[in-house]
Backbone as XML, in Angstrom:
<?xml version="1.0"?>
<chain id="A" units="angstrom">
  <residue number="1" name="MET">
    <atom name="N" x="-1.029" y="-23.131" z="33.316"/>
    <atom name="CA" x="-0.483" y="-21.966" z="32.951"/>
    <atom name="C" x="0.111" y="-21.851" z="31.565"/>
  </residue>
  <residue number="2" name="ILE">
    <atom name="N" x="1.054" y="-22.653" z="31.223"/>
    <atom name="CA" x="1.650" y="-22.410" z="29.962"/>
    <atom name="C" x="0.772" y="-22.742" z="28.819"/>
  </residue>
  <residue number="3" name="VAL">
    <atom name="N" x="-0.275" y="-23.493" z="28.997"/>
    <atom name="CA" x="-1.205" y="-23.597" z="27.972"/>
    <atom name="C" x="-2.051" y="-22.274" z="27.683"/>
  </residue>
  <residue number="4" name="VAL">
    <atom name="N" x="-2.415" y="-21.642" z="28.769"/>
    <atom name="CA" x="-3.025" y="-20.424" z="28.716"/>
    <atom name="C" x="-2.100" y="-19.425" z="28.023"/>
  </residue>
  <residue number="5" name="MET">
    <atom name="N" x="-0.902" y="-19.453" z="28.294"/>
    <atom name="CA" x="0.078" y="-18.562" z="27.725"/>
    <atom name="C" x="0.104" y="-18.783" z="26.092"/>
  </residue>
  <residue number="6" name="ILE">
    <atom name="N" x="0.266" y="-19.830" z="25.790"/>
    <atom name="CA" x="0.349" y="-20.307" z="24.452"/>
    <atom name="C" x="-0.948" y="-20.122" z="23.709"/>
  </residue>
  <residue number="7" name="ALA">
    <atom name="N" x="-2.076" y="-20.116" z="24.193"/>
    <atom name="CA" x="-3.485" y="-19.617" z="23.759"/>
    <atom name="C" x="-3.435" y="-18.465" z="23.443"/>
  </residue>
  <residue number="8" name="VAL">
    <atom name="N" x="-3.172" y="-17.635" z="24.394"/>
    <atom name="CA" x="-3.186" y="-16.113" z="24.356"/>
    <atom name="C" x="-2.276" y="-15.575" z="23.315"/>
  </residue>
  <residue number="9" name="MET">
    <atom name="N" x="-1.228" y="-16.144" z="23.071"/>
    <atom name="CA" x="-0.114" y="-15.753" z="22.315"/>
    <atom name="C" x="-0.612" y="-16.241" z="20.745"/>
  </residue>
  <residue number="10" name="TYR">
    <atom name="N" x="-1.377" y="-17.374" z="20.604"/>
    <atom name="CA" x="-1.900" y="-17.686" z="19.318"/>
    <atom name="C" x="-2.850" y="-16.832" z="18.939"/>
  </residue>
  <residue number="11" name="PHE">
    <atom name="N" x="-3.730" y="-16.318" z="19.784"/>
    <atom name="CA" x="-4.986" y="-15.492" z="19.451"/>
    <atom name="C" x="-4.699" y="-13.993" z="19.321"/>
  </residue>
  <residue number="12" name="MET">
    <atom name="N" x="-3.525" y="-13.707" z="20.042"/>
    <atom name="CA" x="-3.073" y="-12.269" z="19.950"/>
    <atom name="C" x="-1.915" y="-11.855" z="18.767"/>
  </residue>
  <residue number="13" name="LEU">
    <atom name="N" x="-1.150" y="-12.968" z="18.595"/>
    <atom name="CA" x="-0.008" y="-12.749" z="17.436"/>
    <atom name="C" x="-0.277" y="-13.603" z="16.277"/>
  </residue>
  <residue number="14" name="ILE">
    <atom name="N" x="-0.360" y="-14.873" z="16.530"/>
    <atom name="CA" x="-0.100" y="-15.758" z="15.188"/>
    <atom name="C" x="-1.524" y="-15.744" z="14.358"/>
  </residue>
  <residue number="15" name="ARG">
    <atom name="N" x="-2.543" y="-15.805" z="14.764"/>
    <atom name="CA" x="-3.848" y="-15.844" z="14.089"/>
    <atom name="C" x="-4.053" y="-14.490" z="13.335"/>
  </residue>
  <residue number="16" name="PRO">
    <atom name="N" x="-3.902" y="-13.277" z="13.743"/>
    <atom name="CA" x="-4.139" y="-12.068" z="13.067"/>
    <atom name="C" x="-3.049" y="-11.861" z="11.912"/>
  </residue>
  <residue number="17" name="GLU">
    <atom name="N" x="-2.016" y="-12.426" z="12.202"/>
    <atom name="CA" x="-0.953" y="-12.484" z="11.023"/>
    <atom name="C" x="-1.407" y="-13.406" z="10.038"/>
  </residue>
  <residue number="18" name="ASN">
    <atom name="N" x="-1.709" y="-14.516" z="10.224"/>
    <atom name="CA" x="-2.094" y="-15.492" z="9.177"/>
    <atom name="C" x="-3.227" y="-14.934" z="8.388"/>
  </residue>
  <residue number="19" name="LYS">
    <atom name="N" x="-4.388" y="-14.200" z="9.124"/>
    <atom name="CA" x="-5.286" y="-13.609" z="8.377"/>
    <atom name="C" x="-4.904" y="-12.493" z="7.331"/>
  </residue>
  <residue number="20" name="LYS">
    <atom name="N" x="-3.880" y="-11.855" z="7.868"/>
    <atom name="CA" x="-3.332" y="-10.804" z="6.802"/>
    <atom name="C" x="-2.660" y="-11.266" z="5.703"/>
  </residue>
  <residue number="21" name="LYS">
    <atom name="N" x="-1.804" y="-12.360" z="5.902"/>
    <atom name="CA" x="-1.271" y="-13.002" z="4.905"/>
    <atom name="C" x="-2.263" y="-13.611" z="3.815"/>
  </residue>
  <residue number="22" name="LYS">
    <atom name="N" x="-3.521" y="-14.169" z="4.270"/>
    <atom name="CA" x="-4.381" y="-14.832" z="3.639"/>
    <atom name="C" x="-5.145" y="-13.808" z="2.705"/>
  </residue>
  <residue number="23" name="ALA">
    <atom name="N" x="-5.430" y="-12.431" z="3.404"/>
    <atom name="CA" x="-6.082" y="-11.449" z="2.554"/>
    <atom name="C" x="-5.178" y="-10.935" z="1.566"/>
  </residue>
  <residue number="24" name="ALA">
    <atom name="N" x="-3.832" y="-10.668" z="1.748"/>
    <atom name="CA" x="-2.939" y="-10.286" z="0.872"/>
    <atom name="C" x="-2.863" y="-11.308" z="-0.311"/>
  </residue>
  <residue number="25" name="GLU">
    <atom name="N" x="-2.900" y="-12.476" z="0.078"/>
    <atom name="CA" x="-2.654" y="-13.548" z="-1.101"/>
    <atom name="C" x="-3.886" y="-13.570" z="-1.871"/>
  </residue>
  <residue number="26" name="GLU">
    <atom name="N" x="-5.050" y="-13.222" z="-1.400"/>
    <atom name="CA" x="-6.383" y="-13.369" z="-2.049"/>
    <atom name="C" x="-6.407" y="-12.049" z="-2.877"/>
  </residue>
  <residue number="27" name="MET">
    <atom name="N" x="-5.972" y="-11.035" z="-2.524"/>
    <atom name="CA" x="-5.930" y="-9.630" z="-3.181"/>
    <atom name="C" x="-5.084" y="-9.917" z="-4.497"/>
  </residue>
  <residue number="28" name="ARG">
    <atom name="N" x="-3.934" y="-10.389" z="-4.119"/>
    <atom name="CA" x="-2.759" y="-10.548" z="-5.173"/>
    <atom name="C" x="-3.478" y="-11.414" z="-6.404"/>
  </residue>
  <residue number="29" name="SER">
    <atom name="N" x="-4.196" y="-12.688" z="-5.951"/>
    <atom name="CA" x="-4.793" y="-13.452" z="-7.010"/>
    <atom name="C" x="-5.900" y="-13.031" z="-7.684"/>
  </residue>
  <residue number="30" name="SER">
    <atom name="N" x="-6.460" y="-12.097" z="-7.151"/>
    <atom name="CA" x="-7.756" y="-11.639" z="-7.644"/>
    <atom name="C" x="-7.263" y="-10.269" z="-8.717"/>
  </residue>
  <residue number="31" name="LEU">
    <atom name="N" x="-6.086" y="-9.828" z="-9.021"/>
    <atom name="CA" x="-5.683" y="-8.921" z="-9.782"/>
    <atom name="C" x="-6.164" y="-9.029" z="-11.173"/>
  </residue>
  <residue number="32" name="LYS">
    <atom name="N" x="-6.534" y="-8.196" z="-12.070"/>
    <atom name="CA" x="-6.864" y="-8.252" z="-13.355"/>
    <atom name="C" x="-6.446" y="-7.008" z="-14.060"/>
  </residue>
  <residue number="33" name="VAL">
    <atom name="N" x="-6.281" y="-7.140" z="-15.584"/>
    <atom name="CA" x="-6.056" y="-6.017" z="-16.498"/>
    <atom name="C" x="-6.847" y="-4.785" z="-15.968"/>
  </residue>
  <residue number="34" name="GLY">
    <atom name="N" x="-6.250" y="-3.602" z="-16.098"/>
    <atom name="CA" x="-6.985" y="-2.288" z="-15.741"/>
    <atom name="C" x="-7.048" y="-1.960" z="-14.238"/>
  </residue>
  <residue number="35" name="ASP">
    <atom name="N" x="-6.566" y="-2.921" z="-13.469"/>
    <atom name="CA" x="-6.638" y="-2.344" z="-12.040"/>
    <atom name="C" x="-5.360" y="-1.575" z="-11.772"/>
  </residue>
  <residue number="36" name="THR">
    <atom name="N" x="-5.654" y="-0.624" z="-11.008"/>
    <atom name="CA" x="-4.590" y="0.452" z="-10.328"/>
    <atom name="C" x="-4.237" y="-0.242" z="-9.097"/>
  </residue>
  <residue number="37" name="ILE">
    <atom name="N" x="-2.763" y="-0.326" z="-8.966"/>
    <atom name="CA" x="-2.000" y="-1.036" z="-7.911"/>
    <atom name="C" x="-0.787" y="-0.087" z="-7.185"/>
  </residue>
  <residue number="38" name="THR">
    <atom name="N" x="-0.648" y="-0.443" z="-6.176"/>
    <atom name="CA" x="0.696" y="0.215" z="-5.768"/>
    <atom name="C" x="1.560" y="-0.962" z="-5.122"/>
  </residue>
  <residue number="39" name="THR">
    <atom name="N" x="2.896" y="-0.747" z="-5.509"/>
    <atom name="CA" x="3.814" y="-1.720" z="-5.123"/>
    <atom name="C" x="4.430" y="-1.442" z="-3.744"/>
  </residue>
  <residue number="40" name="ILE">
    <atom name="N" x="5.038" y="-2.393" z="-3.108"/>
    <atom name="CA" x="5.904" y="-2.209" z="-1.735"/>
    <atom name="C" x="6.884" y="-1.143" z="-1.986"/>
  </residue>
  <residue number="41" name="GLY">
    <atom name="N" x="7.230" y="-0.740" z="-3.058"/>
    <atom name="CA" x="8.472" y="0.255" z="-3.268"/>
    <atom name="C" x="7.569" y="1.742" z="-3.362"/>
  </residue>
  <residue number="42" name="GLY">
    <atom name="N" x="6.316" y="1.625" z="-3.580"/>
    <atom name="CA" x="5.593" y="2.861" z="-3.581"/>
    <atom name="C" x="5.220" y="3.386" z="-5.169"/>
  </residue>
  <residue number="43" name="ILE">
    <atom name="N" x="5.555" y="2.269" z="-6.152"/>
    <atom name="CA" x="5.213" y="2.897" z="-7.641"/>
    <atom name="C" x="3.856" y="2.470" z="-7.730"/>
  </residue>
  <residue number="44" name="VAL">
    <atom name="N" x="3.068" y="3.406" z="-8.266"/>
    <atom name="CA" x="1.640" y="3.353" z="-8.613"/>
    <atom name="C" x="1.590" y="3.239" z="-10.187"/>
  </residue>
  <residue number="45" name="GLY">
    <atom name="N" x="0.687" y="2.502" z="-10.765"/>
    <atom name="CA" x="0.391" y="1.981" z="-12.105"/>
    <atom name="C" x="-0.756" y="1.209" z="-12.321"/>
  </residue>
  <residue number="46" name="THR">
    <atom name="N" x="-1.044" y="0.943" z="-13.674"/>
    <atom name="CA" x="-2.198" y="0.155" z="-14.031"/>
    <atom name="C" x="-1.772" y="-0.986" z="-14.647"/>
  </residue>
  <residue number="47" name="ILE">
    <atom name="N" x="-2.344" y="-2.055" z="-14.214"/>
    <atom name="CA" x="-1.973" y="-3.541" z="-14.808"/>
    <atom name="C" x="-2.186" y="-3.609" z="-16.273"/>
  </residue>
  <residue number="48" name="CYS">
    <atom name="N" x="-1.222" y="-3.993" z="-17.142"/>
    <atom name="CA" x="-1.479" y="-4.290" z="-18.545"/>
    <atom name="C" x="-1.531" y="-5.754" z="-18.811"/>
  </residue>
  <residue number="49" name="ALA">
    <atom name="N" x="-0.740" y="-6.697" z="-18.088"/>
    <atom name="CA" x="-0.909" y="-7.979" z="-18.300"/>
    <atom name="C" x="-0.795" y="-8.840" z="-17.156"/>
  </residue>
  <residue number="50" name="VAL">
    <atom name="N" x="-1.350" y="-9.835" z="-16.911"/>
    <atom name="CA" x="-1.312" y="-10.893" z="-15.653"/>
    <atom name="C" x="-0.780" y="-12.138" z="-16.132"/>
  </residue>
  <residue number="51" name="LYS">
    <atom name="N" x="0.238" y="-12.483" z="-15.528"/>
    <atom name="CA" x="0.857" y="-13.852" z="-15.750"/>
    <atom name="C" x="0.726" y="-14.738" z="-14.601"/>
  </residue>
  <residue number="52" name="GLU">
    <atom name="N" x="1.182" y="-15.810" z="-14.454"/>
    <atom name="CA" x="1.252" y="-16.624" z="-13.538"/>
    <atom name="C" x="1.857" y="-16.386" z="-12.357"/>
  </residue>
  <residue number="53" name="GLN">
    <atom name="N" x="3.054" y="-15.779" z="-12.308"/>
    <atom name="CA" x="3.763" y="-15.219" z="-11.018"/>
    <atom name="C" x="4.133" y="-13.851" z="-11.066"/>
  </residue>
  <residue number="54" name="THR">
    <atom name="N" x="3.952" y="-13.101" z="-12.304"/>
    <atom name="CA" x="4.263" y="-11.788" z="-12.418"/>
    <atom name="C" x="3.065" y="-11.084" z="-13.093"/>
  </residue>
  <residue number="55" name="ILE">
    <atom name="N" x="3.274" y="-9.787" z="-13.090"/>
    <atom name="CA" x="2.213" y="-8.956" z="-13.667"/>
    <atom name="C" x="3.103" y="-7.666" z="-14.393"/>
  </residue>
  <residue number="56" name="VAL">
    <atom name="N" x="2.543" y="-7.274" z="-15.555"/>
    <atom name="CA" x="3.213" y="-6.198" z="-16.153"/>
    <atom name="C" x="2.314" y="-4.941" z="-15.726"/>
  </residue>
  <residue number="57" name="MET">
    <atom name="N" x="3.116" y="-3.845" z="-15.587"/>
    <atom name="CA" x="2.402" y="-2.602" z="-15.012"/>
    <atom name="C" x="2.704" y="-1.556" z="-15.772"/>
  </residue>
  <residue number="58" name="GLU">
    <atom name="N" x="1.991" y="-0.610" z="-16.221"/>
    <atom name="CA" x="2.111" y="0.673" z="-16.916"/>
    <atom name="C" x="2.116" y="1.796" z="-16.131"/>
  </residue>
  <residue number="59" name="THR">
    <atom name="N" x="3.155" y="2.771" z="-16.037"/>
    <atom name="CA" x="3.174" y="3.755" z="-15.158"/>
    <atom name="C" x="3.347" y="5.107" z="-15.844"/>
  </residue>
  <residue number="60" name="GLY">
    <atom name="N" x="2.797" y="6.142" z="-15.380"/>
    <atom name="CA" x="2.939" y="7.491" z="-15.851"/>
    <atom name="C" x="2.440" y="7.645" z="-17.238"/>
  </residue>
  <residue number="61" name="ALA">
    <atom name="N" x="2.378" y="9.007" z="-17.675"/>
    <atom name="CA" x="2.114" y="9.398" z="-18.898"/>
    <atom name="C" x="2.584" y="8.968" z="-20.213"/>
  </residue>
  <residue number="62" name="ASP">
    <atom name="N" x="4.009" y="8.581" z="-19.892"/>
    <atom name="CA" x="4.960" y="8.086" z="-20.979"/>
    <atom name="C" x="4.755" y="6.744" z="-21.242"/>
  </residue>
  <residue number="63" name="ARG">
    <atom name="N" x="4.038" y="6.013" z="-20.559"/>
    <atom name="CA" x="3.496" y="4.659" z="-20.761"/>
    <atom name="C" x="4.713" y="3.636" z="-20.527"/>
  </residue>
  <residue number="64" name="VAL">
    <atom name="N" x="5.540" y="3.685" z="-19.453"/>
    <atom name="CA" x="6.606" y="2.818" z="-19.260"/>
    <atom name="C" x="6.074" y="1.708" z="-18.644"/>
  </residue>
  <residue number="65" name="ARG">
    <atom name="N" x="6.352" y="0.548" z="-19.173"/>
    <atom name="CA" x="5.898" y="-0.765" z="-18.648"/>
    <atom name="C" x="6.991" y="-1.347" z="-17.856"/>
  </residue>
  <residue number="66" name="ILE">
    <atom name="N" x="6.510" y="-2.003" z="-16.780"/>
    <atom name="CA" x="7.476" y="-2.568" z="-15.856"/>
    <atom name="C" x="7.073" y="-3.825" z="-15.481"/>
  </residue>
  <residue number="67" name="GLU">
    <atom name="N" x="7.714" y="-5.032" z="-15.353"/>
    <atom name="CA" x="7.216" y="-6.261" z="-14.843"/>
    <atom name="C" x="7.644" y="-6.558" z="-13.312"/>
  </residue>
  <residue number="68" name="PHE">
    <atom name="N" x="6.543" y="-6.962" z="-12.692"/>
    <atom name="CA" x="6.788" y="-7.050" z="-11.221"/>
    <atom name="C" x="6.331" y="-8.511" z="-10.964"/>
  </residue>
  <residue number="69" name="THR">
    <atom name="N" x="6.932" y="-9.151" z="-9.731"/>
    <atom name="CA" x="6.456" y="-10.478" z="-9.298"/>
    <atom name="C" x="5.151" y="-9.989" z="-8.304"/>
  </residue>
  <residue number="70" name="LYS">
    <atom name="N" x="4.319" y="-11.023" z="-8.480"/>
    <atom name="CA" x="3.073" y="-10.667" z="-7.549"/>
    <atom name="C" x="3.136" y="-10.252" z="-6.219"/>
  </residue>
  <residue number="71" name="TRP">
    <atom name="N" x="4.200" y="-11.000" z="-5.418"/>
    <atom name="CA" x="4.414" y="-10.766" z="-4.189"/>
    <atom name="C" x="4.784" y="-9.244" z="-3.851"/>
  </residue>
  <residue number="72" name="ALA">
    <atom name="N" x="5.291" y="-8.579" z="-4.839"/>
    <atom name="CA" x="5.550" y="-7.189" z="-4.729"/>
    <atom name="C" x="4.640" y="-6.234" z="-4.706"/>
  </residue>
  <residue number="73" name="ILE">
    <atom name="N" x="3.367" y="-6.595" z="-4.849"/>
    <atom name="CA" x="2.333" y="-5.704" z="-4.875"/>
    <atom name="C" x="1.890" y="-5.576" z="-3.448"/>
  </residue>
  <residue number="74" name="SER">
    <atom name="N" x="1.579" y="-4.412" z="-3.110"/>
    <atom name="CA" x="1.261" y="-3.866" z="-1.775"/>
    <atom name="C" x="-0.165" y="-3.798" z="-1.517"/>
  </residue>
  <residue number="75" name="SER">
    <atom name="N" x="-0.986" y="-3.075" z="-2.304"/>
    <atom name="CA" x="-2.260" y="-3.006" z="-2.486"/>
    <atom name="C" x="-2.970" y="-2.537" z="-3.644"/>
  </residue>
  <residue number="76" name="LYS">
    <atom name="N" x="-4.294" y="-2.696" z="-3.954"/>
    <atom name="CA" x="-5.066" y="-2.532" z="-4.999"/>
    <atom name="C" x="-5.427" y="-1.123" z="-4.763"/>
  </residue>
  <residue number="77" name="GLY">
    <atom name="N" x="-5.517" y="-0.333" z="-5.803"/>
    <atom name="CA" x="-5.769" y="1.105" z="-5.622"/>
    <atom name="C" x="-4.501" y="1.847" z="-5.258"/>
  </residue>
  <residue number="78" name="THR">
    <atom name="N" x="-4.793" y="3.208" z="-5.120"/>
    <atom name="CA" x="-3.486" y="3.959" z="-4.646"/>
    <atom name="C" x="-3.679" y="4.417" z="-3.225"/>
  </residue>
  <residue number="79" name="GLN">
    <atom name="N" x="-2.456" y="4.349" z="-2.620"/>
    <atom name="CA" x="-2.440" y="4.586" z="-1.128"/>
    <atom name="C" x="-2.328" y="6.033" z="-0.925"/>
  </residue>
  <residue number="80" name="SER">
    <atom name="N" x="-3.006" y="6.633" z="-0.125"/>
    <atom name="CA" x="-2.644" y="8.182" z="0.171"/>
    <atom name="C" x="-2.316" y="8.464" z="1.572"/>
  </residue>
  <residue number="81" name="THR">
    <atom name="N" x="-1.444" y="9.223" z="1.729"/>
    <atom name="CA" x="-0.988" y="9.575" z="3.128"/>
    <atom name="C" x="-1.865" y="10.898" z="3.668"/>
  </residue>
  <residue number="82" name="GLU">
    <atom name="N" x="-2.105" y="10.857" z="5.010"/>
    <atom name="CA" x="-2.785" y="11.903" z="5.571"/>
    <atom name="C" x="-2.173" y="13.018" z="5.417"/>
  </residue>
  <residue number="83" name="GLU">
    <atom name="N" x="-2.723" y="14.259" z="5.393"/>
    <atom name="CA" x="-2.090" y="15.509" z="5.265"/>
    <atom name="C" x="-1.208" y="15.778" z="6.546"/>
  </residue>
  <residue number="84" name="ALA">
    <atom name="N" x="0.051" y="16.015" z="6.321"/>
    <atom name="CA" x="0.917" y="16.223" z="7.502"/>
    <atom name="C" x="0.570" y="17.469" z="8.068"/>
  </residue>
  <residue number="85" name="PRO">
    <atom name="N" x="0.644" y="17.527" z="9.508"/>
    <atom name="CA" x="0.394" y="18.643" z="10.307"/>
    <atom name="C" x="1.469" y="19.832" z="9.900"/>
  </residue>
  <residue number="86" name="VAL">
    <atom name="N" x="1.031" y="21.061" z="9.869"/>
    <atom name="CA" x="1.959" y="22.078" z="9.573"/>
    <atom name="C" x="2.655" y="22.670" z="10.910"/>
  </residue>
  <residue number="87" name="PRO">
    <atom name="N" x="3.897" y="22.517" z="11.042"/>
    <atom name="CA" x="4.636" y="22.981" z="12.419"/>
    <atom name="C" x="4.101" y="24.441" z="12.725"/>
  </residue>
  <residue number="88" name="GLU">
    <atom name="N" x="4.242" y="24.894" z="13.833"/>
    <atom name="CA" x="3.644" y="26.110" z="14.429"/>
    <atom name="C" x="4.389" y="27.248" z="13.756"/>
  </residue>
  <residue number="89" name="LYS">
    <atom name="N" x="5.769" y="27.228" z="13.468"/>
    <atom name="CA" x="6.441" y="28.313" z="12.838"/>
    <atom name="C" x="6.045" y="28.558" z="11.480"/>
  </residue>
  <residue number="90" name="GLU">
    <atom name="N" x="5.564" y="27.668" z="10.694"/>
    <atom name="CA" x="5.131" y="28.070" z="9.530"/>
    <atom name="C" x="3.715" y="28.359" z="9.212"/>
  </residue>
  <residue number="91" name="GLU">
    <atom name="N" x="2.866" y="28.009" z="10.216"/>
    <atom name="CA" x="1.660" y="28.554" z="10.585"/>
    <atom name="C" x="1.672" y="30.057" z="10.865"/>
  </residue>
  <residue number="92" name="LYS">
    <atom name="N" x="2.655" y="30.382" z="11.694"/>
    <atom name="CA" x="2.710" y="31.819" z="11.846"/>
    <atom name="C" x="3.280" y="32.695" z="10.809"/>
  </residue>
  <residue number="93" name="LYS">
    <atom name="N" x="4.279" y="32.174" z="10.094"/>
    <atom name="CA" x="4.657" y="32.968" z="8.672"/>
    <atom name="C" x="3.661" y="32.917" z="7.832"/>
  </residue>
  <residue number="94" name="ASP">
    <atom name="N" x="2.688" y="31.974" z="7.548"/>
    <atom name="CA" x="1.638" y="32.010" z="6.743"/>
    <atom name="C" x="0.673" y="33.138" z="7.099"/>
  </residue>
  <residue number="95" name="LYS">
    <atom name="N" x="0.230" y="33.088" z="8.429"/>
    <atom name="CA" x="-0.619" y="34.276" z="8.920"/>
    <atom name="C" x="0.000" y="35.435" z="8.682"/>
  </residue>
  <residue number="96" name="ASP">
    <atom name="N" x="1.367" y="35.607" z="8.996"/>
    <atom name="CA" x="2.027" y="37.061" z="8.681"/>
    <atom name="C" x="1.985" y="37.327" z="7.280"/>
  </residue>
  <residue number="97" name="LYS">
    <atom name="N" x="1.981" y="36.577" z="6.404"/>
    <atom name="CA" x="2.003" y="36.780" z="4.895"/>
    <atom name="C" x="0.796" y="37.361" z="4.550"/>
  </residue>
  <residue number="98" name="LYS">
    <atom name="N" x="-0.469" y="36.655" z="5.122"/>
    <atom name="CA" x="-1.677" y="36.909" z="4.673"/>
    <atom name="C" x="-2.153" y="38.334" z="5.382"/>
  </residue>
  <residue number="99" name="ASP">
    <atom name="N" x="-1.694" y="38.604" z="6.791"/>
    <atom name="CA" x="-1.921" y="40.025" z="7.203"/>
    <atom name="C" x="-1.304" y="41.118" z="6.502"/>
  </residue>
  <residue number="100" name="LYS">
    <atom name="N" x="-0.124" y="40.788" z="6.010"/>
    <atom name="CA" x="0.603" y="42.068" z="5.265"/>
    <atom name="C" x="0.041" y="42.413" z="3.984"/>
  </residue>
  <residue number="101" name="LYS">
    <atom name="N" x="-0.927" y="41.275" z="3.283"/>
    <atom name="CA" x="-1.451" y="41.583" z="1.954"/>
    <atom name="C" x="-2.557" y="42.433" z="2.413"/>
  </residue>
</chain>
């Protein structure tokens, strides 16, 4: 019974976590100049230089350059959030404003 529990725990918890870590490490090692990235802090920018343990990223129109360690990169590309649902009170106010016009 204990062996079955350990096997279930391995397939349900440990194995998927190891796959996520491996995929993240592979993504970080494949970064190249010109890629758009998002950091774990939510900073979005374009890669200017790739070093062994760090990357230099350019953000915004004013071309600010920041150096990050590779483990701080969350994803390639920009992350977008789904549109938040509008509370009912705001929907009613919007409808009332449209009706008055």
